[in-house]
C-alpha positions as CSV (number, residue, x, y, z in Angstrom):
1,M,-61.1,-81.8,-33.5
2,E,-63.6,-80.1,-35.9
3,L,-61.5,-79.2,-39.1
4,S,-62.7,-75.7,-40.6
5,V,-60.6,-73.6,-42.7
6,T,-62.3,-70.9,-44.6
7,S,-59.3,-68.5,-44.8
8,E,-55.8,-68.3,-45.9
9,F,-55.0,-65.7,-43.4
10,G,-57.0,-66.6,-40.3
11,E,-55.4,-66.9,-37.0
12,L,-53.6,-70.0,-36.7
13,E,-54.9,-72.2,-33.8
14,V,-53.3,-75.7,-34.3
15,V,-50.2,-77.0,-36.5
16,L,-48.9,-80.3,-37.7
17,V,-45.1,-80.6,-37.4
18,K,-42.2,-82.7,-38.2
19,K,-39.1,-82.4,-36.3
20,P,-36.2,-83.5,-38.2
21,G,-34.9,-86.8,-37.3
22,D,-32.7,-89.9,-38.4
23,E,-34.4,-89.9,-42.0
24,C,-32.8,-86.4,-42.4
25,S,-29.5,-87.9,-41.9
26,R,-29.7,-90.2,-44.7
27,P,-29.1,-87.9,-47.5
28,V,-25.4,-87.7,-48.6
29,P,-23.7,-86.3,-51.4
30,Q,-23.7,-89.6,-53.2
31,N,-28.0,-89.8,-52.9
32,M,-29.0,-86.4,-52.3
33,N,-30.2,-85.8,-55.7
34,R,-32.1,-88.9,-55.5
35,Y,-33.9,-87.7,-52.2
36,L,-34.5,-84.3,-53.7
37,F,-31.8,-82.4,-51.6
38,D,-29.7,-79.8,-52.8
39,D,-27.5,-79.6,-49.9
40,I,-26.7,-81.9,-46.9
41,L,-28.6,-80.8,-43.6
42,W,-26.8,-80.3,-40.2
43,V,-29.6,-82.4,-38.3
44,A,-28.5,-81.4,-35.0
45,Q,-28.7,-77.7,-35.9
46,A,-31.7,-78.0,-37.8
47,Q,-33.5,-79.7,-34.7
48,G,-32.4,-76.9,-32.3
49,E,-34.0,-74.6,-34.8
50,H,-37.2,-76.6,-35.0
51,D,-37.5,-76.6,-31.3
52,V,-37.0,-72.7,-31.3
53,F,-39.7,-72.4,-34.0
54,V,-42.1,-74.7,-32.1
55,H,-41.6,-72.5,-28.5
56,I,-42.4,-69.5,-30.5
57,L,-45.6,-71.1,-31.9
58,E,-46.7,-72.3,-28.4
59,E,-45.6,-69.0,-26.8
60,Q,-48.3,-67.5,-29.1
61,G,-50.9,-69.7,-28.0
62,V,-50.8,-72.3,-31.0
63,E,-51.3,-76.1,-30.5
64,V,-48.5,-78.1,-31.8
65,I,-49.0,-81.6,-33.0
66,Y,-46.3,-83.8,-34.0
67,I,-46.7,-86.4,-36.9
68,D,-44.3,-88.8,-35.2
69,D,-46.8,-88.9,-32.2
70,L,-49.7,-89.6,-34.5
71,L,-47.9,-92.3,-36.7
72,R,-47.3,-94.1,-33.0
73,D,-50.5,-93.8,-31.8
74,V,-52.2,-95.3,-35.1
75,L,-49.5,-98.1,-35.0
76,D,-50.6,-99.2,-31.7
77,D,-53.6,-100.6,-33.2
78,R,-52.5,-104.3,-34.3
79,T,-54.8,-104.1,-37.2
80,V,-54.1,-100.9,-38.6
81,R,-50.3,-101.5,-38.1
82,S,-50.6,-104.7,-40.4
83,S,-52.1,-102.6,-43.1
84,I,-49.7,-100.1,-43.1
85,V,-46.6,-102.2,-43.1
86,Y,-48.1,-104.4,-45.7
87,E,-49.0,-101.4,-48.1
88,V,-45.5,-99.8,-47.4
89,C,-43.5,-102.8,-47.9
90,H,-45.7,-103.5,-51.3
91,Q,-45.0,-100.2,-52.5
92,E,-41.3,-100.5,-51.8
93,N,-41.2,-104.0,-53.2
94,C,-39.7,-105.3,-50.2
95,E,-43.1,-107.6,-49.1
96,A,-40.7,-110.2,-47.5
97,L,-39.6,-107.7,-44.8
98,A,-43.2,-107.1,-43.6
99,D,-43.6,-110.1,-41.4
100,T,-40.1,-109.0,-39.9
101,L,-41.2,-105.4,-39.2
102,L,-44.5,-106.4,-37.6
103,D,-42.7,-108.7,-35.1
104,L,-40.9,-105.8,-33.7
105,D,-42.2,-105.3,-30.1
106,D,-40.9,-101.5,-30.0
107,I,-43.6,-99.3,-31.7
108,T,-41.2,-96.3,-31.5
109,Q,-38.5,-98.5,-33.4
110,L,-41.3,-99.5,-36.2
111,Q,-42.2,-95.6,-36.4
112,N,-38.8,-95.0,-37.0
113,I,-38.1,-97.6,-39.6
114,L,-41.1,-96.5,-41.3
115,V,-39.9,-92.9,-41.8
116,A,-35.9,-93.2,-41.6
117,G,-35.8,-96.2,-43.6
118,L,-33.6,-99.3,-43.0
119,T,-30.5,-100.5,-44.6
120,R,-29.1,-104.0,-45.3
121,A,-26.3,-103.5,-42.2
122,E,-29.4,-102.4,-40.0
123,A,-31.4,-105.5,-41.1
124,E,-28.7,-107.8,-40.3
125,R,-29.1,-107.2,-36.7
126,F,-32.6,-108.9,-36.3
127,T,-32.9,-110.7,-39.4
128,D,-31.6,-112.7,-42.5
129,V,-31.6,-110.1,-45.3
130,S,-30.9,-112.7,-48.0
131,V,-34.4,-113.6,-48.5
132,Y,-35.2,-109.9,-49.8
133,D,-35.5,-109.6,-53.3
134,K,-33.0,-106.8,-53.6
135,T,-29.7,-106.4,-55.5
136,D,-26.5,-106.2,-53.7
137,S,-25.9,-102.8,-55.0
138,E,-29.3,-101.6,-53.2
139,E,-28.1,-100.1,-50.0
140,Y,-31.7,-99.7,-48.3
141,L,-34.2,-102.4,-47.9
142,L,-36.6,-99.6,-47.1
143,K,-35.8,-96.2,-48.5
144,P,-36.0,-93.1,-45.9
145,I,-38.6,-90.2,-46.7
146,P,-36.6,-87.1,-45.4
147,N,-39.1,-84.9,-47.0
148,L,-41.8,-86.0,-44.5
149,Y,-40.5,-82.6,-42.8
150,F,-42.5,-80.7,-45.4
151,C,-45.9,-81.3,-44.0
152,R,-47.6,-78.9,-45.9
153,D,-46.8,-80.8,-48.9
154,V,-48.6,-84.0,-48.1
155,A,-52.1,-82.9,-47.2
156,A,-54.2,-79.7,-47.2
157,V,-57.5,-78.5,-45.3
158,V,-60.1,-77.0,-47.2
159,G,-63.4,-76.0,-45.5
160,D,-64.1,-79.2,-43.3
161,R,-62.5,-81.7,-45.3
162,I,-59.1,-83.0,-46.4
163,I,-57.3,-83.1,-49.6
164,L,-54.4,-85.9,-49.5
165,C,-51.7,-85.0,-51.8
166,N,-50.4,-87.4,-54.5
167,M,-46.7,-86.6,-54.7
168,R,-45.2,-86.3,-57.9
169,H,-41.8,-88.0,-57.0
170,E,-41.8,-91.7,-56.1
171,V,-39.3,-91.2,-53.2
172,R,-42.3,-89.1,-51.5
173,I,-45.4,-91.5,-52.1
174,R,-44.9,-93.1,-48.7
175,E,-45.8,-89.5,-47.2
176,S,-48.9,-89.7,-48.5
177,I,-49.7,-93.6,-47.6
178,L,-48.8,-92.8,-43.8
179,M,-50.8,-89.4,-43.9
180,R,-53.7,-91.4,-44.9
181,Y,-53.7,-93.7,-42.1
182,I,-53.2,-91.1,-39.4
183,I,-56.1,-89.1,-40.8
184,K,-58.4,-92.0,-41.4
185,Y,-57.7,-93.6,-38.0
186,H,-56.2,-91.2,-35.6
187,P,-59.0,-89.7,-33.1
188,T,-57.4,-86.2,-33.6
189,F,-59.0,-86.3,-36.9
190,R,-62.6,-87.2,-35.6
191,M,-65.2,-85.2,-37.8
192,A,-68.7,-84.9,-38.2
193,R,-68.5,-85.4,-41.5
194,E,-68.2,-89.3,-42.3
195,E,-66.2,-88.6,-45.6
196,K,-63.0,-86.7,-44.5
197,F,-61.2,-86.6,-47.9
198,L,-62.2,-84.1,-50.4
199,F,-59.5,-85.5,-52.9
200,G,-56.6,-88.2,-53.0
201,V,-58.2,-91.5,-52.2
202,E,-60.2,-92.6,-54.9
203,D,-58.9,-94.7,-57.7
204,T,-59.6,-91.9,-60.3
205,E,-57.8,-89.8,-58.3
206,L,-54.2,-91.6,-57.9
207,R,-51.4,-91.8,-60.2
208,P,-50.5,-91.0,-62.6
209,Y,-52.3,-87.8,-61.6
210,T,-50.3,-85.9,-58.9
211,V,-51.0,-82.8,-56.8
212,E,-49.2,-81.6,-53.6
213,G,-48.1,-78.5,-51.8
214,G,-50.4,-76.2,-49.8
215,I,-50.2,-74.2,-46.4
216,S,-53.4,-75.0,-44.0
217,S,-54.4,-74.0,-40.7
218,Y,-57.5,-75.3,-38.9
């Protein structure tokens, strides 16, 4: 796909979406502020409304691409999968979990964990959580990223290159990590220009500097 955005109000041809999933059921009254939610989402209702929204787009001839599908595709590559898992676990300070996640045979399960997170109780089903350097009060070994639903915040297309946003809040950093791998390795983002990124991947462009938000079409 050739990326080209030269107008803020041109006809929408392709859109990247994230259907609300298990990650959106993670915020509860006790932790919703931590995940930047000001209310509890009715996930089933949100999923139904999302499906209606996608149907309307497709009726208008818009190609709809799901970020979950793109992530599963790049996770199919064993080398890329290892890089993603190790970087995510390092960022979350749960490096001991990485090898366990890489041993999972089900790519869809791994994709869901990387987005919806992993609680201690869930981890106990397939590993010994006592080896992980987390306090007993920490519910999640790997925190969820429910704000991935807001795809427009994570990246924007300007001309024929991409701005990868550095999220202000720590709970959103993994969104940028996953998006970077998707853009870098998924064939959907093959481009004539070798350098895909306009901003967001160089050391001088990373934290403490932050930028996020945008509405882009291509």
